[in-house]
Biopython code that builds the backbone (N, CA, C, O; Angstrom):
import numpy as np
from Bio.PDB.StructureBuilder import StructureBuilder

atoms = [
    (1, "MET", "N", (94.035, 132.118, 99.151)),
    (1, "MET", "CA", (93.172, 131.397, 99.391)),
    (1, "MET", "C", (92.287, 130.901, 98.463)),
    (1, "MET", "O", (91.824, 131.824, 97.792)),
    (2, "ALA", "N", (91.846, 129.784, 98.140)),
    (2, "ALA", "CA", (91.035, 129.429, 96.935)),
    (2, "ALA", "C", (89.692, 129.946, 97.148)),
    (2, "ALA", "O", (89.242, 130.017, 98.292)),
    (3, "THR", "N", (88.888, 130.382, 95.936)),
    (3, "THR", "CA", (87.514, 130.529, 96.245)),
    (3, "THR", "C", (86.692, 129.517, 95.611)),
    (3, "THR", "O", (87.087, 128.871, 94.641)),
    (4, "GLU", "N", (85.525, 129.369, 96.162)),
    (4, "GLU", "CA", (84.754, 128.284, 95.923)),
    (4, "GLU", "C", (83.885, 128.936, 94.624)),
    (4, "GLU", "O", (83.293, 129.999, 94.812)),
    (5, "GLU", "N", (83.821, 128.275, 93.303)),
    (5, "GLU", "CA", (82.982, 128.600, 92.514)),
    (5, "GLU", "C", (81.478, 127.875, 92.416)),
    (5, "GLU", "O", (81.381, 126.745, 92.894)),
    (6, "THR", "N", (80.535, 128.375, 91.925)),
    (6, "THR", "CA", (79.440, 127.965, 91.722)),
    (6, "THR", "C", (79.000, 127.638, 90.231)),
    (6, "THR", "O", (79.172, 128.459, 89.330)),
    (7, "THR", "N", (78.450, 126.450, 90.031)),
    (7, "THR", "CA", (77.937, 126.160, 88.596)),
    (7, "THR", "C", (76.823, 125.411, 88.639)),
    (7, "THR", "O", (76.413, 124.904, 89.683)),
    (8, "ASP", "N", (76.199, 125.276, 87.400)),
    (8, "ASP", "CA", (75.009, 124.501, 87.227)),
    (8, "ASP", "C", (75.265, 123.102, 86.838)),
    (8, "ASP", "O", (74.341, 122.288, 86.856)),
    (9, "TYR", "N", (76.516, 122.755, 86.471)),
    (9, "TYR", "CA", (76.844, 121.509, 85.768)),
    (9, "TYR", "C", (76.804, 120.389, 87.001)),
    (9, "TYR", "O", (77.425, 120.482, 88.060)),
    (10, "GLU", "N", (76.070, 119.495, 86.666)),
    (10, "GLU", "CA", (75.926, 118.221, 87.513)),
    (10, "GLU", "C", (76.874, 117.220, 86.900)),
    (10, "GLU", "O", (76.972, 117.011, 85.691)),
    (11, "VAL", "N", (77.679, 116.521, 88.018)),
    (11, "VAL", "CA", (78.553, 115.348, 87.533)),
    (11, "VAL", "C", (77.782, 114.255, 86.901)),
    (11, "VAL", "O", (76.775, 113.813, 87.452)),
    (12, "GLY", "N", (78.178, 113.833, 85.852)),
    (12, "GLY", "CA", (77.630, 112.885, 84.955)),
    (12, "GLY", "C", (76.574, 113.335, 84.088)),
    (12, "GLY", "O", (75.963, 112.497, 83.424)),
    (13, "GLN", "N", (76.251, 114.699, 84.005)),
    (13, "GLN", "CA", (75.124, 115.114, 83.066)),
    (13, "GLN", "C", (75.324, 114.496, 81.776)),
    (13, "GLN", "O", (74.333, 113.957, 81.282)),
    (14, "ASP", "N", (76.455, 114.465, 81.107)),
    (14, "ASP", "CA", (76.691, 114.112, 79.856)),
    (14, "ASP", "C", (76.826, 112.713, 79.411)),
    (14, "ASP", "O", (77.025, 112.406, 78.236)),
    (15, "ASN", "N", (76.686, 111.673, 80.617)),
    (15, "ASN", "CA", (76.788, 110.486, 80.303)),
    (15, "ASN", "C", (75.701, 109.887, 79.839)),
    (15, "ASN", "O", (74.571, 110.273, 80.139)),
    (16, "ILE", "N", (75.978, 108.721, 78.935)),
    (16, "ILE", "CA", (74.683, 108.110, 78.459)),
    (16, "ILE", "C", (74.356, 106.871, 79.206)),
    (16, "ILE", "O", (75.078, 105.882, 79.333)),
    (17, "GLN", "N", (73.160, 107.065, 79.686)),
    (17, "GLN", "CA", (72.516, 106.005, 80.536)),
    (17, "GLN", "C", (71.869, 104.803, 79.436)),
    (17, "GLN", "O", (71.216, 105.000, 78.412)),
    (18, "ALA", "N", (72.270, 103.615, 79.998)),
    (18, "ALA", "CA", (71.857, 102.580, 79.179)),
    (18, "ALA", "C", (71.618, 101.344, 80.288)),
    (18, "ALA", "O", (72.176, 101.313, 81.385)),
    (19, "ASN", "N", (70.700, 100.352, 79.802)),
    (19, "ASN", "CA", (70.483, 99.077, 80.326)),
    (19, "ASN", "C", (70.852, 97.950, 79.711)),
    (19, "ASN", "O", (70.455, 97.834, 78.552)),
    (20, "LEU", "N", (71.682, 96.843, 80.284)),
    (20, "LEU", "CA", (71.974, 95.761, 79.454)),
    (20, "LEU", "C", (71.578, 94.727, 80.380)),
    (20, "LEU", "O", (72.334, 94.415, 81.300)),
    (21, "GLY", "N", (70.300, 94.090, 80.195)),
    (21, "GLY", "CA", (69.557, 93.281, 81.018)),
    (21, "GLY", "C", (69.415, 93.909, 82.365)),
    (21, "GLY", "O", (69.007, 95.068, 82.446)),
    (22, "PRO", "N", (69.698, 93.277, 83.335)),
    (22, "PRO", "CA", (69.484, 93.674, 84.800)),
    (22, "PRO", "C", (70.295, 94.738, 85.178)),
    (22, "PRO", "O", (70.036, 95.417, 86.171)),
    (23, "PHE", "N", (71.391, 94.963, 84.363)),
    (23, "PHE", "CA", (72.419, 95.880, 84.696)),
    (23, "PHE", "C", (72.267, 97.077, 84.226)),
    (23, "PHE", "O", (71.905, 97.063, 83.049)),
    (24, "GLY", "N", (72.439, 98.424, 84.816)),
    (24, "GLY", "CA", (72.400, 99.587, 84.500)),
    (24, "GLY", "C", (73.893, 100.264, 84.181)),
    (24, "GLY", "O", (74.847, 100.185, 84.955)),
    (25, "LEU", "N", (73.907, 100.862, 83.049)),
    (25, "LEU", "CA", (75.337, 101.283, 82.489)),
    (25, "LEU", "C", (75.263, 103.009, 82.612)),
    (25, "LEU", "O", (74.239, 103.683, 82.503)),
    (26, "ASP", "N", (76.370, 103.409, 82.817)),
    (26, "ASP", "CA", (76.663, 104.769, 82.923)),
    (26, "ASP", "C", (77.873, 105.177, 82.227)),
    (26, "ASP", "O", (78.901, 105.278, 82.896)),
    (27, "ILE", "N", (77.908, 105.476, 80.730)),
    (27, "ILE", "CA", (78.823, 105.501, 79.868)),
    (27, "ILE", "C", (79.355, 106.882, 79.908)),
    (27, "ILE", "O", (78.598, 107.835, 79.725)),
    (28, "HIS", "N", (80.584, 107.035, 80.132)),
    (28, "HIS", "CA", (81.286, 108.397, 79.896)),
    (28, "HIS", "C", (81.823, 108.253, 78.577)),
    (28, "HIS", "O", (82.572, 107.338, 78.234)),
    (29, "ASN", "N", (81.354, 109.327, 77.737)),
    (29, "ASN", "CA", (81.677, 109.387, 76.249)),
    (29, "ASN", "C", (83.114, 109.096, 75.960)),
    (29, "ASN", "O", (83.389, 107.981, 75.518)),
    (30, "PRO", "N", (84.175, 110.081, 76.183)),
    (30, "PRO", "CA", (85.466, 109.984, 75.686)),
    (30, "PRO", "C", (86.061, 108.830, 76.281)),
    (30, "PRO", "O", (86.699, 108.057, 75.565)),
    (31, "VAL", "N", (85.917, 108.602, 77.609)),
    (31, "VAL", "CA", (86.606, 107.608, 78.250)),
    (31, "VAL", "C", (86.356, 106.007, 77.827)),
    (31, "VAL", "O", (87.182, 105.100, 77.719)),
    (32, "PHE", "N", (85.088, 106.002, 77.654)),
    (32, "PHE", "CA", (84.505, 104.511, 77.295)),
    (32, "PHE", "C", (84.863, 104.382, 75.822)),
    (32, "PHE", "O", (85.062, 103.242, 75.401)),
    (33, "LEU", "N", (84.964, 105.360, 75.032)),
    (33, "LEU", "CA", (85.106, 105.077, 73.363)),
    (33, "LEU", "C", (86.871, 104.765, 73.482)),
    (33, "LEU", "O", (87.335, 103.809, 72.860)),
    (34, "ILE", "N", (87.591, 105.475, 74.157)),
    (34, "ILE", "CA", (88.909, 105.563, 73.915)),
    (34, "ILE", "C", (89.546, 104.008, 74.482)),
    (34, "ILE", "O", (90.380, 103.332, 73.881)),
    (35, "SER", "N", (88.973, 103.715, 75.642)),
    (35, "SER", "CA", (89.421, 102.548, 76.384)),
    (35, "SER", "C", (88.890, 101.308, 75.714)),
    (35, "SER", "O", (89.500, 100.255, 75.526)),
    (36, "GLY", "N", (87.523, 101.642, 75.353)),
    (36, "GLY", "CA", (86.878, 100.232, 74.431)),
    (36, "GLY", "C", (87.720, 99.924, 73.214)),
    (36, "GLY", "O", (88.095, 98.781, 72.952)),
    (37, "LEU", "N", (88.002, 100.976, 72.489)),
    (37, "LEU", "CA", (88.648, 100.910, 71.096)),
    (37, "LEU", "C", (90.084, 100.215, 71.390)),
    (37, "LEU", "O", (90.551, 99.325, 70.678)),
    (38, "ALA", "N", (90.701, 100.735, 72.513)),
    (38, "ALA", "CA", (92.265, 100.175, 72.794)),
    (38, "ALA", "C", (92.130, 98.725, 73.123)),
    (38, "ALA", "O", (92.966, 97.918, 72.717)),
    (39, "ILE", "N", (90.993, 98.329, 73.924)),
    (39, "ILE", "CA", (90.896, 96.898, 74.437)),
    (39, "ILE", "C", (90.402, 96.080, 73.200)),
    (39, "ILE", "O", (90.804, 94.940, 72.966)),
    (40, "PHE", "N", (89.503, 96.749, 72.431)),
    (40, "PHE", "CA", (89.058, 95.766, 71.181)),
    (40, "PHE", "C", (90.386, 95.701, 70.401)),
    (40, "PHE", "O", (90.711, 94.536, 70.175)),
    (41, "ALA", "N", (91.161, 96.535, 69.973)),
    (41, "ALA", "CA", (92.245, 96.367, 69.003)),
    (41, "ALA", "C", (93.400, 95.404, 69.671)),
    (41, "ALA", "O", (94.145, 94.678, 69.013)),
    (42, "PHE", "N", (93.406, 95.525, 70.994)),
    (42, "PHE", "CA", (94.533, 94.607, 71.721)),
    (42, "PHE", "C", (94.040, 93.222, 71.790)),
    (42, "PHE", "O", (94.887, 92.335, 71.899)),
    (43, "VAL", "N", (92.484, 92.828, 71.730)),
    (43, "VAL", "CA", (92.219, 91.341, 71.719)),
    (43, "VAL", "C", (92.319, 91.008, 70.390)),
    (43, "VAL", "O", (92.767, 89.904, 70.080)),
    (44, "ILE", "N", (91.897, 91.961, 69.393)),
    (44, "ILE", "CA", (91.950, 91.411, 67.777)),
    (44, "ILE", "C", (93.244, 91.232, 67.498)),
    (44, "ILE", "O", (93.521, 90.143, 66.995)),
    (45, "GLY", "N", (94.228, 92.083, 67.701)),
    (45, "GLY", "CA", (95.795, 91.644, 67.522)),
    (45, "GLY", "C", (96.203, 90.529, 67.977)),
    (45, "GLY", "O", (96.741, 89.715, 67.227)),
    (46, "THR", "N", (96.022, 90.296, 69.282)),
    (46, "THR", "CA", (96.263, 89.139, 69.988)),
    (46, "THR", "C", (95.708, 87.812, 69.267)),
    (46, "THR", "O", (96.426, 86.821, 69.128)),
    (47, "LEU", "N", (94.481, 87.862, 68.855)),
    (47, "LEU", "CA", (93.929, 86.635, 68.265)),
    (47, "LEU", "C", (94.177, 86.595, 66.821)),
    (47, "LEU", "O", (93.860, 85.546, 66.259)),
    (48, "ILE", "N", (94.691, 87.549, 66.101)),
    (48, "ILE", "CA", (94.959, 87.291, 64.837)),
    (48, "ILE", "C", (96.342, 86.995, 64.624)),
    (48, "ILE", "O", (96.577, 86.276, 63.653)),
    (49, "ALA", "N", (97.467, 87.448, 65.421)),
    (49, "ALA", "CA", (98.722, 86.817, 65.513)),
    (49, "ALA", "C", (99.291, 86.398, 66.950)),
    (49, "ALA", "O", (100.097, 87.078, 67.585)),
    (50, "PRO", "N", (98.772, 85.223, 67.350)),
    (50, "PRO", "CA", (99.053, 84.901, 68.804)),
    (50, "PRO", "C", (100.553, 84.559, 68.848)),
    (50, "PRO", "O", (101.149, 84.747, 69.909)),
    (51, "GLU", "N", (101.186, 84.091, 67.820)),
    (51, "GLU", "CA", (102.847, 83.890, 68.124)),
    (51, "GLU", "C", (103.439, 85.100, 68.192)),
    (51, "GLU", "O", (104.372, 85.172, 68.992)),
    (52, "ALA", "N", (103.139, 86.161, 67.526)),
    (52, "ALA", "CA", (103.897, 87.471, 67.590)),
    (52, "ALA", "C", (103.363, 88.030, 68.937)),
    (52, "ALA", "O", (104.192, 88.694, 69.558)),
    (53, "ALA", "N", (102.208, 87.899, 69.476)),
    (53, "ALA", "CA", (101.752, 88.630, 70.634)),
    (53, "ALA", "C", (102.366, 87.808, 71.630)),
    (53, "ALA", "O", (102.524, 88.360, 72.719)),
    (54, "THR", "N", (102.802, 86.466, 71.509)),
    (54, "THR", "CA", (103.372, 85.899, 72.646)),
    (54, "THR", "C", (104.926, 86.348, 72.857)),
    (54, "THR", "O", (105.439, 86.341, 73.976)),
    (55, "ASP", "N", (105.669, 86.764, 71.608)),
    (55, "ASP", "CA", (107.020, 87.056, 71.555)),
    (55, "ASP", "C", (107.071, 88.745, 72.293)),
    (55, "ASP", "O", (107.974, 89.190, 73.002)),
    (56, "ILE", "N", (105.862, 89.425, 71.876)),
    (56, "ILE", "CA", (105.958, 90.703, 72.199)),
    (56, "ILE", "C", (105.551, 90.881, 74.010)),
    (56, "ILE", "O", (106.101, 91.666, 74.782)),
    (57, "PHE", "N", (104.563, 90.006, 74.306)),
    (57, "PHE", "CA", (104.352, 90.031, 75.660)),
    (57, "PHE", "C", (105.683, 89.639, 76.597)),
    (57, "PHE", "O", (106.119, 90.304, 77.536)),
    (58, "LYS", "N", (106.178, 88.443, 76.109)),
    (58, "LYS", "CA", (107.437, 88.008, 76.797)),
    (58, "LYS", "C", (108.505, 89.122, 76.851)),
    (58, "LYS", "O", (109.098, 89.388, 77.897)),
    (59, "ALA", "N", (108.720, 89.742, 75.726)),
    (59, "ALA", "CA", (109.766, 90.868, 75.807)),
    (59, "ALA", "C", (109.423, 92.259, 76.683)),
    (59, "ALA", "O", (110.223, 93.047, 77.188)),
    (60, "MET", "N", (108.026, 92.285, 76.687)),
    (60, "MET", "CA", (107.686, 93.395, 77.438)),
    (60, "MET", "C", (107.613, 92.946, 79.084)),
    (60, "MET", "O", (107.658, 93.819, 79.951)),
    (61, "ARG", "N", (107.509, 91.669, 79.389)),
    (61, "ARG", "CA", (107.503, 91.432, 80.621)),
    (61, "ARG", "C", (108.921, 91.355, 81.106)),
    (61, "ARG", "O", (109.175, 91.731, 82.250)),
    (62, "ASN", "N", (109.835, 90.907, 80.339)),
    (62, "ASN", "CA", (111.291, 90.898, 80.583)),
    (62, "ASN", "C", (111.834, 92.313, 80.869)),
    (62, "ASN", "O", (112.630, 92.602, 81.762)),
    (63, "TRP", "N", (111.288, 93.133, 79.988)),
    (63, "TRP", "CA", (111.874, 94.715, 79.979)),
    (63, "TRP", "C", (111.354, 95.175, 81.371)),
    (63, "TRP", "O", (112.107, 95.746, 82.159)),
    (64, "VAL", "N", (109.953, 94.894, 81.678)),
    (64, "VAL", "CA", (109.465, 95.564, 82.998)),
    (64, "VAL", "C", (110.098, 95.135, 84.053)),
    (64, "VAL", "O", (110.530, 95.977, 84.839)),
    (65, "THR", "N", (110.318, 93.597, 84.338)),
    (65, "THR", "CA", (110.974, 93.272, 85.418)),
    (65, "THR", "C", (112.364, 93.637, 85.636)),
    (65, "THR", "O", (112.737, 93.788, 86.799)),
    (66, "VAL", "N", (113.254, 93.814, 84.594)),
    (66, "VAL", "CA", (114.409, 94.017, 84.532)),
    (66, "VAL", "C", (114.694, 95.477, 85.009)),
    (66, "VAL", "O", (115.638, 95.692, 85.769)),
    (67, "ASN", "N", (113.777, 96.611, 84.510)),
    (67, "ASN", "CA", (113.777, 97.825, 84.717)),
    (67, "ASN", "C", (113.021, 98.490, 85.852)),
    (67, "ASN", "O", (113.186, 99.653, 86.220)),
    (68, "PHE", "N", (112.145, 97.581, 86.376)),
    (68, "PHE", "CA", (111.159, 98.275, 87.292)),
    (68, "PHE", "C", (111.052, 97.350, 88.661)),
    (68, "PHE", "O", (110.249, 97.591, 89.563)),
    (69, "ASP", "N", (111.991, 96.253, 88.667)),
    (69, "ASP", "CA", (111.733, 95.469, 89.891)),
    (69, "ASP", "C", (111.958, 96.227, 91.115)),
    (69, "ASP", "O", (111.173, 95.978, 92.031)),
    (70, "TRP", "N", (112.877, 97.114, 91.331)),
    (70, "TRP", "CA", (113.107, 98.031, 92.277)),
    (70, "TRP", "C", (111.593, 98.834, 92.848)),
    (70, "TRP", "O", (111.256, 99.122, 93.997)),
    (71, "PHE", "N", (110.972, 99.015, 91.699)),
    (71, "PHE", "CA", (109.595, 99.813, 91.930)),
    (71, "PHE", "C", (108.470, 98.810, 92.606)),
    (71, "PHE", "O", (107.756, 99.224, 93.519)),
    (72, "PHE", "N", (108.361, 97.501, 92.111)),
    (72, "PHE", "CA", (107.504, 96.538, 92.694)),
    (72, "PHE", "C", (107.952, 96.518, 94.210)),
    (72, "PHE", "O", (107.067, 96.687, 95.049)),
    (73, "LEU", "N", (109.122, 96.345, 94.584)),
    (73, "LEU", "CA", (109.538, 95.988, 96.117)),
    (73, "LEU", "C", (109.226, 97.457, 96.779)),
    (73, "LEU", "O", (108.598, 97.466, 97.838)),
    (74, "LEU", "N", (109.616, 98.625, 96.230)),
    (74, "LEU", "CA", (109.295, 99.741, 96.911)),
    (74, "LEU", "C", (107.924, 99.883, 97.248)),
    (74, "LEU", "O", (107.577, 100.185, 98.390)),
    (75, "ALA", "N", (107.060, 99.665, 96.242)),
    (75, "ALA", "CA", (105.632, 100.005, 96.339)),
    (75, "ALA", "C", (105.099, 99.081, 97.258)),
    (75, "ALA", "O", (104.312, 99.592, 98.055)),
    (76, "GLY", "N", (105.311, 97.759, 97.397)),
    (76, "GLY", "CA", (104.910, 96.849, 98.392)),
    (76, "GLY", "C", (105.534, 97.215, 99.798)),
    (76, "GLY", "O", (104.710, 97.115, 100.707)),
    (77, "ASN", "N", (106.555, 97.540, 100.115)),
    (77, "ASN", "CA", (107.056, 98.106, 101.416)),
    (77, "ASN", "C", (106.429, 99.395, 101.745)),
    (77, "ASN", "O", (106.261, 99.662, 102.935)),
    (78, "ILE", "N", (106.034, 100.290, 100.766)),
    (78, "ILE", "CA", (105.526, 101.378, 101.105)),
    (78, "ILE", "C", (104.209, 100.976, 101.574)),
    (78, "ILE", "O", (103.933, 101.428, 102.685)),
    (79, "PHE", "N", (103.363, 100.283, 101.052)),
    (79, "PHE", "CA", (102.038, 99.642, 101.386)),
    (79, "PHE", "C", (101.994, 99.083, 102.681)),
    (79, "PHE", "O", (101.042, 99.320, 103.424)),
    (80, "VAL", "N", (102.940, 98.360, 103.022)),
    (80, "VAL", "CA", (103.032, 97.823, 104.397)),
    (80, "VAL", "C", (103.325, 98.712, 105.448)),
    (80, "VAL", "O", (102.771, 98.661, 106.546)),
    (81, "LEU", "N", (104.182, 99.519, 105.127)),
    (81, "LEU", "CA", (104.460, 100.795, 106.236)),
    (81, "LEU", "C", (103.209, 101.517, 106.375)),
    (81, "LEU", "O", (102.780, 101.742, 107.507)),
    (82, "PHE", "N", (102.598, 101.891, 105.376)),
    (82, "PHE", "CA", (101.337, 102.826, 105.448)),
    (82, "PHE", "C", (100.293, 101.977, 106.139)),
    (82, "PHE", "O", (99.562, 102.559, 106.940)),
    (83, "CYS", "N", (100.122, 100.692, 105.942)),
    (83, "CYS", "CA", (99.071, 99.968, 107.014)),
    (83, "CYS", "C", (99.394, 99.958, 108.163)),
    (83, "CYS", "O", (98.486, 100.187, 108.963)),
    (84, "LEU", "N", (100.624, 99.727, 108.653)),
    (84, "LEU", "CA", (101.279, 99.761, 109.869)),
    (84, "LEU", "C", (100.912, 101.247, 110.637)),
    (84, "LEU", "O", (100.474, 101.396, 111.778)),
    (85, "LEU", "N", (101.190, 102.134, 109.778)),
    (85, "LEU", "CA", (101.099, 103.452, 110.187)),
    (85, "LEU", "C", (99.696, 103.650, 110.514)),
    (85, "LEU", "O", (99.485, 104.260, 111.562)),
    (86, "LEU", "N", (98.759, 103.287, 109.882)),
    (86, "LEU", "CA", (97.220, 103.435, 110.012)),
    (86, "LEU", "C", (96.923, 102.601, 111.413)),
    (86, "LEU", "O", (96.042, 103.021, 112.163)),
    (87, "ILE", "N", (97.536, 101.633, 111.687)),
    (87, "ILE", "CA", (97.134, 100.736, 112.759)),
    (87, "ILE", "C", (97.686, 101.343, 114.016)),
    (87, "ILE", "O", (97.043, 101.122, 115.042)),
    (88, "VAL", "N", (98.925, 102.175, 114.116)),
    (88, "VAL", "CA", (99.237, 102.677, 115.244)),
    (88, "VAL", "C", (98.701, 104.301, 115.567)),
    (88, "VAL", "O", (98.819, 104.807, 116.683)),
    (89, "THR", "N", (98.227, 104.856, 114.646)),
    (89, "THR", "CA", (97.602, 106.246, 114.721)),
    (89, "THR", "C", (96.186, 106.042, 115.026)),
    (89, "THR", "O", (95.583, 104.981, 114.866)),
    (90, "PRO", "N", (95.638, 107.268, 115.533)),
    (90, "PRO", "CA", (94.199, 107.176, 115.905)),
    (90, "PRO", "C", (93.222, 106.934, 114.881)),
    (90, "PRO", "O", (92.028, 106.771, 115.132)),
    (91, "MET", "N", (93.766, 106.908, 113.617)),
    (91, "MET", "CA", (92.904, 106.451, 112.450)),
    (91, "MET", "C", (92.598, 104.907, 112.545)),
    (91, "MET", "O", (91.585, 104.455, 112.013)),
    (92, "GLY", "N", (93.430, 104.152, 113.187)),
    (92, "GLY", "CA", (93.280, 102.779, 113.444)),
    (92, "GLY", "C", (92.100, 102.594, 114.216)),
    (92, "GLY", "O", (91.627, 101.467, 114.073)),
    (93, "LYS", "N", (91.432, 103.391, 115.041)),
    (93, "LYS", "CA", (90.351, 103.260, 115.904)),
    (93, "LYS", "C", (89.172, 103.590, 115.176)),
    (93, "LYS", "O", (88.115, 103.360, 115.764)),
    (94, "ILE", "N", (89.116, 104.031, 114.136)),
    (94, "ILE", "CA", (87.777, 104.292, 113.125)),
    (94, "ILE", "C", (87.070, 103.073, 112.895)),
    (94, "ILE", "O", (87.659, 102.111, 112.403)),
    (95, "ARG", "N", (85.692, 103.019, 113.249)),
    (95, "ARG", "CA", (85.035, 101.998, 113.028)),
    (95, "ARG", "C", (84.498, 101.854, 111.552)),
    (95, "ARG", "O", (83.977, 102.914, 111.203)),
    (96, "LEU", "N", (84.459, 100.946, 110.636)),
    (96, "LEU", "CA", (83.721, 100.795, 109.609)),
    (96, "LEU", "C", (82.351, 100.430, 109.863)),
    (96, "LEU", "O", (82.017, 99.496, 110.591)),
    (97, "GLY", "N", (81.457, 101.304, 109.151)),
    (97, "GLY", "CA", (80.191, 100.910, 109.471)),
    (97, "GLY", "C", (79.386, 101.905, 110.245)),
    (97, "GLY", "O", (78.156, 101.947, 110.258)),
    (98, "GLY", "N", (80.265, 102.769, 110.943)),
    (98, "GLY", "CA", (79.587, 103.764, 111.774)),
    (98, "GLY", "C", (79.856, 103.667, 113.217)),
    (98, "GLY", "O", (80.524, 102.729, 113.652)),
    (99, "LYS", "N", (79.334, 104.661, 114.052)),
    (99, "LYS", "CA", (79.482, 104.548, 115.361)),
    (99, "LYS", "C", (78.839, 103.369, 116.388)),
    (99, "LYS", "O", (79.304, 103.099, 117.495)),
    (100, "ASP", "N", (77.921, 102.872, 115.902)),
    (100, "ASP", "CA", (77.138, 101.804, 116.560)),
    (100, "ASP", "C", (77.236, 100.587, 115.928)),
    (100, "ASP", "O", (76.371, 99.777, 116.261)),
    (101, "ALA", "N", (78.208, 100.150, 114.942)),
    (101, "ALA", "CA", (78.399, 99.227, 114.205)),
    (101, "ALA", "C", (78.814, 98.028, 115.090)),
    (101, "ALA", "O", (79.551, 98.268, 116.047)),
    (102, "LYS", "N", (78.474, 96.965, 114.897)),
    (102, "LYS", "CA", (79.059, 95.818, 115.633)),
    (102, "LYS", "C", (79.643, 94.916, 114.826)),
    (102, "LYS", "O", (79.179, 94.686, 113.709)),
    (103, "PRO", "N", (80.699, 94.318, 115.286)),
    (103, "PRO", "CA", (81.479, 93.134, 114.510)),
    (103, "PRO", "C", (80.604, 91.907, 114.150)),
    (103, "PRO", "O", (79.942, 91.349, 115.025)),
    (104, "ASP", "N", (80.601, 91.492, 112.882)),
    (104, "ASP", "CA", (80.017, 90.180, 112.518)),
    (104, "ASP", "C", (80.699, 89.146, 113.281)),
    (104, "ASP", "O", (80.004, 88.200, 113.650)),
    (105, "TYR", "N", (82.151, 89.157, 113.635)),
    (105, "TYR", "CA", (82.701, 88.046, 114.025)),
    (105, "TYR", "C", (83.566, 88.549, 115.156)),
    (105, "TYR", "O", (84.223, 89.588, 115.086)),
    (106, "GLY", "N", (83.522, 87.677, 116.294)),
    (106, "GLY", "CA", (84.764, 88.326, 117.119)),
    (106, "GLY", "C", (85.922, 87.382, 117.267)),
    (106, "GLY", "O", (85.810, 86.159, 117.186)),
    (107, "TYR", "N", (86.878, 87.934, 117.457)),
    (107, "TYR", "CA", (88.356, 87.438, 117.277)),
    (107, "TYR", "C", (88.931, 87.171, 118.586)),
    (107, "TYR", "O", (90.090, 86.769, 118.680)),
]
sb = StructureBuilder()
sb.init_structure("model")
sb.init_model(0)
sb.init_chain("A")
sb.init_seg("    ")
for serial, (resi, resn, name, xyz) in enumerate(atoms, 1):
    if name == "N":
        sb.init_residue(resn, " ", resi, " ")
    sb.init_atom(name, np.array(xyz, "f"), 0.0, 1.0, " ", f" {name:<3s}", serial, name[0])
structure = sb.get_structure()
């Protein structure tokens, strides 16, 4: 059986808090840095060489659709079956918004 560990660490204690106008930002150091640099490099590379980027993106799209078309169909079908399963099980009776919630619109 798993044991519960106690710690004084609080979730987000190492995050950087910043404000950008009316928006508050909660920046996770390694995640933000890595993803930000990857997006920046991707955009700059696309702007510098748009023709080469077009060729690369077309080749990538063709490769993905040829090799993973089965995955797209399977994922869509599993999602539909999951939704149907939720409808017919007791979880389909759960009210969003709480026990006393009233629907905004009647159908």
